[in-house]
N, C-alpha and C positions, 0 to 999 in steps of 0.2 A: 627278559634280559635287562640288566641294569645299565643305566647311562653312566654309572660311576666306574672309575677304575678300581679294581679290587686286587689286593695282593696279600698272601699269607706267607709269613716268614717264621722259621723256627728259631730257637734260642742261639743257634750257632750262626745265624745270619743267612741260612740257605732258604731260597724261595721255594716253597712247597706247593704253591698254587698262584696263578696269575691269570686274570681274564683278558680277553682281547682288547677291551677298552684301555686297560693299564698298559698293555704292550704297545698300543698306539700312542699313549702319552709318553712312555719311556721305553723306546725300542731296545735299549741296552739291557733291559731286565728280561729274564726268562727262567722258567722252572728249572730247578736244579743248580742254578747259579748262586754263588755267594755274593751278598751285597757288597758293593764298593763303598768306601768312605766318600767318594765323590758324588754319588747320585742323590744324596740328601735323605734317603729313606732311613738310614741308621739314626740320623739326627731326630727324625720324627719319632722313631721307636724310643729313643732315649729321652724324649721330652724337651729337646733343645729348640725345637721349632714345630709349628703346626701347619706351615704352608710351604709350597715350592712354586717357583716361577719357571715354567718350561715353555720355550718358544713364545714368550709374551703372554702366556695364559697362566693365571694364578689358580693353583689348586690348593684347596683347604683339605687337610687330612683328618679323618676320624680314626681313632685307634682303639681296638678292644683286645684284651688278652684272650688267647686260646687256652682254655683250662680243661684239664682232664684229671679227675680224682684229686682236686685241690692243687694240682701242680700246673704252673704256667709253662706251656710247651712252646709258645711263640705268640705272634701277634697278627691280627687281621687288620688291614688298613683299607680305608675307602678314600679315594681321591675325588673331590667334587669341584667342578669348574666354578670358581667364584669371581671370575674376572669382571663380569658385568656388575655384580654386587659391589666390588671395590671401586669400580669406575663411578657408580652411582653415589657411593659414600664420598668420593673425592669431589664430585659435582656439588653435593650438598654442603661439604665443608667450604668449597670455594664460594658458593652462593651466600653462605652464612658469614663469610669474612670479607667480602668485597662489595664495593659500591657499584650498583648496576649501571649507573650513568658514566662514571669515570674509569671504572676498572681498578681503582686504587683500593687499598684496604679500607674498611669502614671503622666507625667509632668503636663498635664492640670489639673488633680485633685489636685496635689501638689499646683499649683498656686491658685486654688480656695480655698483650705484649708488655705493657708497662708493669703489670702485676707480676708477670713471670720474671722480668728483669729485677724487680725489687726482691722477689723471693730468692733469686739466684745471686743477690748482692752485686749485680752488674750496674755500671753507670752509663750515662749517655747524655745527649743533648736533645732538647725538644724545641722546635721552632713552630710557631703558629702563624699562618698567613690568612688574613681576612681581606677580602676585596670590598673596599668601601663603596657604598652607593651602588652596589650591583643591581639592586631592584630597578634602577633607571634603565639598565640594559634590557631587562625583561619587559619593562613597560614601554620602552621606545621601539625595540626591534623584535620583540616577541620571545616566547620561551624557547623556541628552537634555536634562535641565535644565542640566547643565554646559555643553553645547554652546550652549544659548540664552544663558547668561551670557556666554560667550566672544563670541558674535555681538553682544550688546548693548555689551560693552566695545569691541569692534572698531568698531562704528558710532559710539560716542561719541568714540573717538580720531580716527577719520576726520573727523567733523564738527568737532572741535577744530582739527585741522590746517588744514582749509579755512577755518574761522572766523578763525584767526590770520592766515592769508595775506590774507584780505579786510580785516581790521582794519589791516594795515600799508599799505594803499592805495598810496602813492607809492613805497614801497620795493620792490625786487625781492624777492618772497617766493615760495618754492616749498617745498612740504613733502609728505611722504607718511607713511603709517602702514604698518607691516610687522608680520607675526606672526613672531616669532623661533622659536617652538615652544611647545607646551603652552599655559601661561598667561602667556607672556612676549611682550611687544609692544615695538616700537621706533617712535619717530616723530621 
């Protein structure tokens, strides 16, 4: 038995075969029924999409034509639960773009953001904040205290960026705070 949902559809859109797993995924589908435009399967057959989200589970579909004597009679589709895969990818993206101490975006993501803005001919403003003589905080109170200060500054910057965007109401406003490194921040 396959852990994948499997469905076979003829060229008229009639379901000619469906396994139990696919019926569990999409209970509205059954053998002999014509596909609805609402269930998303037609979009997969037509190549408009390759995945569907059903009850917070992301299914990636593989599609193969059913061919007899050189004629395409329909399609067989396999639905594979890819939810954990996509969650892992999201975690990797988040880890790659955020600073682990402050939770702000990191320097690499800042560079990418600015490059994307230049490529899209967008404009904006950049402000850099550097905390002078921050080394004294670490030397006097220890690195844990220094980390706490950096986190407080990061939270304040993030709240300020969100606050400015909210204050501009009718204007297009988007902003973000980044940790450049050490005690340097950009927003």
